C-alpha positions as a Markdown table, in Angstrom:
| # | Residue | x | y | z |
|---|---|---|---|---|
| 1 | Unk | -186.4 | -90.1 | -120.9 |
| 2 | Unk | -184.1 | -87.9 | -118.8 |
| 3 | Unk | -180.3 | -88.4 | -118.9 |
| 4 | Unk | -179.0 | -91.1 | -116.5 |
| 5 | Unk | -182.3 | -92.8 | -116.1 |
| 6 | Unk | -180.5 | -96.0 | -115.0 |
| 7 | Unk | -180.9 | -99.2 | -117.0 |
| 8 | Unk | -181.8 | -99.3 | -120.8 |
| 9 | Unk | -180.6 | -95.8 | -121.5 |
| 10 | Unk | -178.3 | -97.1 | -124.3 |
| 11 | Unk | -179.5 | -100.7 | -124.4 |
| 12 | Unk | -182.4 | -99.8 | -126.7 |
| 13 | Unk | -179.9 | -98.7 | -129.4 |
| 14 | Unk | -178.4 | -102.2 | -129.7 |
| 15 | Unk | -181.4 | -104.3 | -128.7 |
| 16 | Unk | -183.5 | -102.6 | -131.4 |
| 17 | Unk | -181.1 | -104.1 | -133.9 |
| 18 | Unk | -181.4 | -107.6 | -132.4 |
| 19 | Unk | -178.2 | -107.3 | -130.3 |
| 20 | Unk | -177.9 | -109.1 | -127.0 |
| 21 | Unk | -176.5 | -107.1 | -124.1 |
| 22 | Unk | -173.3 | -108.6 | -122.9 |
| 23 | Unk | -171.5 | -107.6 | -119.7 |
| 24 | Unk | -167.8 | -106.8 | -120.1 |
| 25 | Unk | -165.6 | -109.8 | -119.5 |
| 26 | Unk | -168.6 | -112.1 | -119.3 |
| 27 | Unk | -168.4 | -115.8 | -120.0 |
| 28 | Unk | -169.8 | -115.1 | -123.5 |
| 29 | Unk | -166.5 | -113.7 | -124.5 |
| 30 | Unk | -164.4 | -116.6 | -123.2 |
| 31 | Unk | -164.1 | -118.4 | -126.6 |
| 32 | Unk | -162.4 | -115.2 | -127.9 |
| 33 | Unk | -159.7 | -115.3 | -125.2 |
| 34 | Unk | -156.8 | -115.6 | -127.7 |
| 35 | Unk | -154.1 | -113.4 | -129.1 |
| 36 | Unk | -155.6 | -110.3 | -130.8 |
| 37 | Unk | -155.4 | -109.8 | -134.5 |
| 38 | Unk | -154.5 | -106.5 | -136.2 |
| 39 | Unk | -157.2 | -104.4 | -137.7 |
| 40 | Unk | -157.0 | -101.5 | -140.2 |
| 41 | Unk | -157.5 | -98.1 | -138.4 |
| 42 | Unk | -159.1 | -96.6 | -141.5 |
| 43 | Unk | -161.6 | -99.5 | -141.6 |
| 44 | Unk | -162.3 | -99.1 | -137.9 |
| 45 | Unk | -163.0 | -95.5 | -138.3 |
| 46 | Unk | -165.4 | -96.2 | -141.2 |
| 47 | Unk | -167.1 | -98.9 | -139.2 |
| 48 | Unk | -167.7 | -96.5 | -136.3 |
| 49 | Unk | -169.1 | -93.9 | -138.7 |
| 50 | Unk | -171.5 | -96.5 | -140.1 |
| 51 | Unk | -172.6 | -97.6 | -136.6 |
| 52 | Unk | -173.1 | -93.9 | -135.6 |
| 53 | Unk | -175.3 | -93.2 | -138.5 |
| 54 | Unk | -177.2 | -96.5 | -138.4 |
| 55 | Unk | -178.1 | -96.3 | -134.7 |
| 56 | Unk | -178.4 | -92.5 | -134.6 |
| 57 | Unk | -175.7 | -92.0 | -132.0 |
| 58 | Unk | -174.9 | -88.3 | -131.4 |
| 59 | Unk | -171.1 | -88.7 | -131.4 |
| 60 | Unk | -168.7 | -91.3 | -132.7 |
| 61 | Unk | -166.7 | -90.7 | -129.5 |
| 62 | Unk | -169.5 | -92.6 | -127.7 |
| 63 | Unk | -168.6 | -95.8 | -129.6 |
| 64 | Unk | -165.6 | -97.9 | -128.5 |
| 65 | Unk | -164.2 | -100.9 | -130.3 |
| 66 | Unk | -162.2 | -103.4 | -128.4 |
| 67 | Unk | -159.3 | -105.5 | -129.8 |
| 68 | Unk | -160.3 | -108.0 | -132.5 |
| 69 | Unk | -159.9 | -111.8 | -132.1 |
| 70 | Unk | -160.4 | -114.9 | -134.2 |
| 71 | Unk | -163.4 | -116.9 | -133.2 |
| 72 | Unk | -163.7 | -120.7 | -133.4 |
| 73 | Unk | -165.7 | -120.2 | -136.6 |
| 74 | Unk | -163.5 | -120.0 | -139.7 |
| 75 | Unk | -163.4 | -116.6 | -141.2 |
| 76 | Unk | -165.3 | -114.9 | -138.4 |
| 77 | Unk | -163.7 | -112.4 | -136.1 |
| 78 | Unk | -165.1 | -110.6 | -133.1 |
| 79 | Unk | -164.5 | -107.6 | -130.9 |
| 80 | Unk | -166.2 | -105.9 | -128.0 |
| 81 | Unk | -168.5 | -103.0 | -128.9 |
| 82 | Unk | -169.3 | -100.5 | -126.2 |
| 83 | Unk | -171.8 | -97.7 | -126.7 |
| 84 | Unk | -172.1 | -94.9 | -124.1 |
| 85 | Unk | -174.6 | -92.1 | -123.5 |
| 86 | Unk | -173.7 | -88.6 | -122.5 |
| 87 | Unk | -174.5 | -89.3 | -118.9 |
| 88 | Unk | -171.6 | -91.8 | -118.7 |
| 89 | Unk | -173.6 | -95.1 | -118.8 |
| 90 | Unk | -172.7 | -97.8 | -121.3 |
| 91 | Unk | -173.9 | -101.0 | -122.8 |
| 92 | Unk | -171.5 | -103.7 | -124.1 |
| 93 | Unk | -172.1 | -106.4 | -126.7 |
| 94 | Unk | -170.1 | -108.3 | -129.3 |
| 95 | Unk | -169.5 | -107.3 | -132.9 |
| 96 | Unk | -168.8 | -110.2 | -135.3 |
| 97 | Unk | -167.4 | -109.4 | -138.7 |
| 98 | Unk | -165.6 | -110.8 | -141.7 |
| 99 | Unk | -161.9 | -110.1 | -142.4 |
| 100 | Unk | -162.6 | -107.0 | -144.5 |
| 101 | Unk | -165.1 | -105.6 | -141.9 |
| 102 | Unk | -167.6 | -105.2 | -144.7 |
| 103 | Unk | -170.3 | -107.3 | -143.1 |
| 104 | Unk | -171.1 | -107.5 | -139.3 |
| 105 | Unk | -173.4 | -109.1 | -136.8 |
| 106 | Unk | -174.2 | -107.5 | -133.5 |
| 107 | Unk | -174.9 | -110.2 | -130.9 |
| 108 | Unk | -173.4 | -112.7 | -128.5 |
| 109 | Unk | -171.3 | -115.7 | -129.1 |
| 110 | Unk | -173.0 | -118.7 | -127.4 |
| 111 | Unk | -171.1 | -121.8 | -126.3 |
| 112 | Unk | -173.9 | -124.3 | -125.6 |
| 113 | Unk | -171.4 | -126.5 | -123.8 |
| 114 | Unk | -171.2 | -124.2 | -120.8 |
| 115 | Unk | -173.7 | -123.4 | -118.1 |
| 116 | Unk | -176.5 | -121.3 | -119.7 |
| 117 | Unk | -177.5 | -119.0 | -116.9 |
| 118 | Unk | -174.3 | -116.9 | -116.8 |
| 119 | Unk | -174.3 | -117.5 | -113.1 |
| 120 | Unk | -171.9 | -115.3 | -111.1 |
| 121 | Unk | -169.9 | -116.5 | -108.1 |
| 122 | Unk | -171.1 | -114.2 | -105.3 |
| 123 | Unk | -168.3 | -115.3 | -103.0 |
| 124 | Unk | -166.5 | -112.0 | -103.3 |
| 125 | Unk | -169.5 | -109.9 | -102.5 |
| 126 | Unk | -170.2 | -108.6 | -98.9 |
| 127 | Unk | -173.6 | -110.0 | -98.0 |
| 128 | Unk | -173.4 | -110.0 | -94.2 |
| 129 | Unk | -174.9 | -107.1 | -92.2 |
| 130 | Unk | -176.9 | -105.7 | -95.1 |
| 131 | Unk | -180.7 | -104.9 | -95.4 |
| 132 | Unk | -182.7 | -108.1 | -95.9 |
| 133 | Unk | -186.3 | -109.2 | -96.4 |
| 134 | Unk | -187.5 | -112.8 | -96.2 |
| 135 | Unk | -186.3 | -115.8 | -94.1 |
| 136 | Unk | -182.6 | -116.4 | -93.6 |
| 137 | Unk | -182.8 | -120.0 | -94.7 |
| 138 | Unk | -184.8 | -119.3 | -97.9 |
| 139 | Unk | -183.8 | -121.5 | -100.9 |
| 140 | Unk | -183.6 | -118.4 | -103.2 |
| 141 | Unk | -181.4 | -115.4 | -102.4 |
| 142 | Unk | -181.8 | -112.3 | -104.6 |
| 143 | Unk | -179.0 | -109.8 | -104.2 |
| 144 | Unk | -180.3 | -106.4 | -105.5 |
| 145 | Unk | -178.1 | -103.5 | -106.5 |
| 146 | Unk | -180.2 | -100.4 | -106.5 |
| 147 | Unk | -180.2 | -96.6 | -106.5 |
| 148 | Unk | -182.9 | -94.6 | -104.6 |
| 149 | Unk | -183.0 | -92.0 | -107.3 |
| 150 | Unk | -183.5 | -94.5 | -110.1 |
| 151 | Unk | -187.1 | -94.6 | -111.5 |
| 152 | Unk | -186.8 | -98.2 | -112.6 |
| 153 | Unk | -185.6 | -99.2 | -109.1 |
| 154 | Unk | -188.8 | -97.5 | -107.7 |
| 155 | Unk | -190.9 | -99.7 | -109.9 |
| 156 | Unk | -188.8 | -102.8 | -109.1 |
| 157 | Unk | -189.3 | -102.2 | -105.4 |
| 158 | Unk | -193.0 | -103.2 | -105.5 |
| 159 | Unk | -192.3 | -106.2 | -107.7 |
| 160 | Unk | -189.7 | -107.5 | -105.3 |
| 161 | Unk | -191.8 | -106.9 | -102.2 |
| 162 | Unk | -194.6 | -108.9 | -103.9 |
| 163 | Unk | -192.2 | -111.7 | -104.6 |
| 164 | Unk | -190.9 | -111.8 | -101.1 |
| 165 | Unk | -194.2 | -111.3 | -99.2 |
| 166 | Unk | -196.8 | -112.9 | -101.4 |
| 167 | Unk | -195.8 | -114.9 | -104.5 |
| 168 | Unk | -192.8 | -116.8 | -103.0 |
| 169 | Unk | -193.4 | -116.1 | -99.3 |
| 170 | Unk | -191.0 | -118.1 | -97.3 |
| 171 | Unk | -188.9 | -119.1 | -100.3 |
| 172 | Unk | -187.1 | -115.9 | -101.2 |
| 173 | Unk | -184.7 | -113.7 | -99.3 |
| 174 | Unk | -183.6 | -110.3 | -100.7 |
| 175 | Unk | -180.3 | -108.7 | -99.8 |
| 176 | Unk | -180.1 | -105.0 | -100.7 |
| 177 | Unk | -176.8 | -103.5 | -101.9 |
| 178 | Unk | -176.6 | -99.7 | -102.4 |
| 179 | Unk | -175.3 | -98.7 | -105.8 |
| 180 | Unk | -175.9 | -94.9 | -106.2 |
| 181 | Unk | -175.0 | -93.7 | -109.6 |
| 182 | Unk | -172.7 | -90.7 | -110.1 |
| 183 | Unk | -175.3 | -89.0 | -112.3 |
| 184 | Unk | -177.8 | -88.9 | -109.4 |
| 185 | Unk | -177.1 | -86.0 | -107.1 |
| 186 | Unk | -178.9 | -87.1 | -104.0 |
| 187 | Unk | -178.7 | -90.9 | -104.3 |
| 188 | Unk | -175.6 | -91.3 | -102.1 |
| 189 | Unk | -177.1 | -89.2 | -99.3 |
| 190 | Unk | -180.3 | -91.2 | -99.5 |
| 191 | Unk | -178.3 | -94.5 | -99.3 |
| 192 | Unk | -176.4 | -93.2 | -96.2 |
| 193 | Unk | -179.7 | -92.2 | -94.6 |
| 194 | Unk | -181.4 | -95.5 | -95.2 |
| 195 | Unk | -178.3 | -97.3 | -93.9 |
| 196 | Unk | -178.2 | -95.2 | -90.7 |
| 197 | Unk | -182.0 | -95.8 | -90.2 |
| 198 | Unk | -181.3 | -99.6 | -90.5 |
| 199 | Unk | -178.6 | -99.3 | -87.8 |
| 200 | Unk | -181.2 | -97.8 | -85.4 |
| 201 | Unk | -184.0 | -100.2 | -86.5 |
| 202 | Unk | -183.5 | -102.7 | -89.3 |
| 203 | Unk | -187.2 | -102.5 | -90.4 |
| 204 | Unk | -186.9 | -98.8 | -90.9 |
| 205 | Unk | -184.6 | -99.3 | -93.8 |
| 206 | Unk | -187.5 | -100.5 | -96.0 |
| 207 | Unk | -189.7 | -97.6 | -94.8 |
| 208 | Unk | -187.0 | -95.1 | -95.9 |
| 209 | Unk | -186.6 | -97.0 | -99.2 |
| 210 | Unk | -190.3 | -96.9 | -99.8 |
| 211 | Unk | -190.5 | -93.2 | -99.1 |
| 212 | Unk | -187.5 | -92.3 | -101.3 |
| 213 | Unk | -189.0 | -94.3 | -104.2 |
| 214 | Unk | -192.5 | -92.9 | -103.8 |
| 215 | Unk | -191.3 | -89.3 | -103.5 |
| 216 | Unk | -188.5 | -89.2 | -106.1 |
| 217 | Unk | -190.2 | -86.3 | -107.9 |
| 218 | Unk | -190.1 | -84.0 | -105.0 |
| 219 | Unk | -186.6 | -84.7 | -103.6 |
| 220 | Unk | -183.5 | -83.0 | -104.8 |
| 221 | Unk | -179.9 | -82.3 | -103.7 |
| 222 | Unk | -180.9 | -79.2 | -101.9 |
| 223 | Unk | -183.7 | -80.7 | -99.8 |
| 224 | Unk | -182.5 | -84.2 | -99.2 |
| 225 | Unk | -181.2 | -83.5 | -95.7 |
| 226 | Unk | -184.4 | -81.8 | -94.6 |
| 227 | Unk | -186.3 | -84.7 | -96.1 |
| 228 | Unk | -184.3 | -87.2 | -94.1 |
| 229 | Unk | -184.7 | -85.2 | -90.9 |
| 230 | Unk | -188.5 | -85.0 | -91.3 |
| 231 | Unk | -188.6 | -88.7 | -92.2 |
| 232 | Unk | -186.6 | -89.7 | -89.2 |
| 233 | Unk | -188.9 | -87.8 | -86.9 |
| 234 | Unk | -192.0 | -89.4 | -88.6 |
| 235 | Unk | -190.4 | -92.8 | -88.1 |
| 236 | Unk | -189.7 | -92.2 | -84.5 |
| 237 | Unk | -185.9 | -92.4 | -85.0 |
| 238 | Unk | -183.3 | -90.3 | -83.2 |
| 239 | Unk | -182.7 | -87.6 | -85.9 |
| 240 | Unk | -179.5 | -86.2 | -84.4 |
| 241 | Unk | -178.0 | -89.6 | -84.1 |
| 242 | Unk | -179.0 | -90.4 | -87.6 |
| 243 | Unk | -177.4 | -87.2 | -88.9 |
| 244 | Unk | -174.2 | -88.0 | -87.0 |
| 245 | Unk | -174.2 | -91.5 | -88.5 |
| 246 | Unk | -174.6 | -90.0 | -92.0 |
| 247 | Unk | -171.6 | -87.7 | -91.4 |
| 248 | Unk | -169.5 | -90.6 | -90.2 |
| 249 | Unk | -166.9 | -91.6 | -92.8 |
| 250 | Unk | -167.6 | -95.3 | -92.0 |
| 251 | Unk | -171.1 | -95.0 | -93.4 |
| 252 | Unk | -169.9 | -93.7 | -96.7 |
| 253 | Unk | -167.3 | -96.5 | -96.7 |
| 254 | Unk | -170.0 | -99.1 | -96.4 |
| 255 | Unk | -171.9 | -97.7 | -99.4 |
| 256 | Unk | -168.7 | -97.5 | -101.4 |
| 257 | Unk | -168.0 | -101.1 | -100.5 |
| 258 | Unk | -171.4 | -102.0 | -102.0 |
| 259 | Unk | -170.4 | -100.1 | -105.1 |
| 260 | Unk | -167.1 | -101.8 | -105.3 |
| 261 | Unk | -168.8 | -105.2 | -104.9 |
| 262 | Unk | -171.1 | -104.3 | -107.8 |
| 263 | Unk | -168.2 | -103.3 | -110.0 |
| 264 | Unk | -166.4 | -106.5 | -109.2 |
| 265 | Unk | -169.2 | -108.6 | -110.6 |
| 266 | Unk | -169.8 | -106.1 | -113.5 |
| 267 | Unk | -172.8 | -104.2 | -112.3 |
| 268 | Unk | -173.1 | -101.1 | -114.5 |
| 269 | Unk | -176.7 | -100.0 | -114.2 |
| 270 | Unk | -179.6 | -100.2 | -111.7 |
| 271 | Unk | -181.5 | -102.2 | -110.8 |
| 272 | Unk | -179.4 | -105.3 | -111.2 |
| 273 | Unk | -180.4 | -108.5 | -109.5 |
| 274 | Unk | -178.6 | -111.8 | -108.9 |
| 275 | Unk | -181.0 | -114.7 | -108.3 |
| 276 | Unk | -178.8 | -117.3 | -106.6 |
| 277 | Unk | -176.1 | -115.7 | -108.7 |
| 278 | Unk | -178.1 | -115.6 | -111.9 |
| 279 | Unk | -178.0 | -112.0 | -113.3 |
| 280 | Unk | -181.2 | -110.3 | -114.2 |
| 281 | Unk | -180.4 | -106.7 | -115.4 |
| 282 | Unk | -182.9 | -103.8 | -115.6 |
| 283 | Unk | -186.5 | -103.3 | -114.8 |
| 284 | Unk | -187.7 | -106.8 | -113.8 |
| 285 | Unk | -190.5 | -108.4 | -115.7 |
| 286 | Unk | -192.4 | -110.6 | -113.3 |
| 287 | Unk | -192.5 | -113.5 | -115.7 |
| 288 | Unk | -188.7 | -113.4 | -116.2 |
| 289 | Unk | -188.1 | -113.5 | -112.4 |
| 290 | Unk | -190.8 | -116.2 | -112.0 |
| 291 | Unk | -189.1 | -118.3 | -114.6 |
| 292 | Unk | -185.6 | -117.9 | -113.0 |
| 293 | Unk | -187.0 | -118.5 | -109.4 |
| 294 | Unk | -189.2 | -121.5 | -110.5 |
| 295 | Unk | -186.2 | -123.0 | -112.3 |
| 296 | Unk | -184.0 | -122.7 | -109.3 |
| 297 | Unk | -186.7 | -124.1 | -107.0 |
| 298 | Unk | -187.3 | -127.1 | -109.3 |
| 299 | Unk | -183.5 | -127.7 | -109.5 |
| 300 | Unk | -183.3 | -127.8 | -105.7 |
| 301 | Unk | -186.3 | -130.1 | -105.5 |
| 302 | Unk | -184.7 | -132.5 | -108.0 |
| 303 | Unk | -181.4 | -132.5 | -106.0 |
| 304 | Unk | -183.2 | -133.1 | -102.7 |
| 305 | Unk | -185.2 | -136.0 | -104.3 |
| 306 | Unk | -182.0 | -137.6 | -105.7 |
| 307 | Unk | -180.4 | -137.5 | -102.3 |
């Protein structure tokens, strides 16, 4: 697996140990929102060394421990554990431990009294005037944050198109948000090109996306502009206008707005989906998405019947 391959680069380290990926500042940490308690720096260093060896992490510098807090369970403390890779991506979970830091559990505190989906309020996210598939009035809205250079996003593209056009035709709308990762050298340029194609012809955005995903192996930072120019010609777009649009600072600003929106709701890897606000992170398993979508549809049917 090459460096910066999007989602799951570091996740396997923790998930292999039974850990549950937890977004930073997610609702799962809310019970720990109390005054921090002091820890012993020597014990902290020993704990990081243990974790480094146990999970075969190349450098202890890739391991970060957040402040410690008392949990509602007597004698149990917790702190955020963040593990990064050398490409700058990271995964966050919770480390539970006893007072002496001699025993620990990697996992997630669960308060069964709160909403289980971890649903995110999408009110702060810009969703207007973005690439879409599916009917505007669909009961299910999937907001996707993706990167055209991400192999997992390429696989997800076919999964999502099947959901929209076949499995849940008429019931699902997808809104695309560009989230090019810094470790991908041509992803930003591709995002700008697809956006400019959309401004000329909304349907062409998806043709550009399909081409980028299908031809990831032959595209690089040196040939991305030539690739875009040839693609624009093949799609009967005005290539000079498209190039001018790509050079316009407003186009980059729109992509950066999508990135900022993603950061606001704790997107850190691609692809990340929000199904009516319910986060689904990483390469989508059709059964997982089916479960979330079916649950949402059933909930809406129950609400409609009650009214």
